[in-house]
C-alpha positions, 0 to 999 in steps of 0.5 A, spaced: 754 375 907 755 367 908 762 368 906 763 374 910 761 369 916 765 363 914 772 368 913 778 367 917 780 373 921 773 375 922 770 377 929 764 376 933 762 383 931 763 382 924 759 376 924 754 379 928 753 385 923 753 380 917 747 377 920 743 383 922 744 385 914 741 378 912 735 379 917 734 386 914 734 384 907 729 379 909 725 384 913 725 388 907 723 383 902 717 381 906 715 388 907 716 389 899 712 383 897 706 385 902 706 392 900 705 390 893 700 386 894 696 391 899 698 397 894 699 395 887 697 402 884 703 404 887 708 400 883 712 405 880 714 407 888 715 400 889 720 399 884 724 406 886 724 402 893 726 396 890 732 399 886 734 403 892 735 396 896 738 393 890 743 399 890 744 397 898 746 390 896 751 392 891 754 397 896 754 391 901 758 387 896 763 392 895 764 393 902 765 385 903 770 385 896 774 391 900 775 387 906 777 381 902 782 384 899 785 386 906 781 391 908 780 393 916 774 389 920 772 395 923 771 398 916 767 392 914 762 392 920 761 400 920 759 399 913 755 393 914 751 396 920 750 402 915 747 398 910 742 394 915 740 401 917 739 404 910 735 397 908 730 398 914 729 405 913 727 403 906 721 400 909 719 407 913 
């Protein structure tokens, strides 16, 4: 995400969306660590959630790669917002 923020031709909205994904990932990681401490008996479910989070981060990397290959800023922004929302939903 730092690469997105530092990219030439990136707008304020895309920078904001990238920062929001970073924040959503941090919230998810904090939640995950706390949840594992409180409910260690639910390890299998936690691992499923962790896998889902990793898949979203892979999707994020694909969106960034598509933008770097000449994609549109609006498409990148929409994809980043979607990933942010899905990371937040994993904590529900």
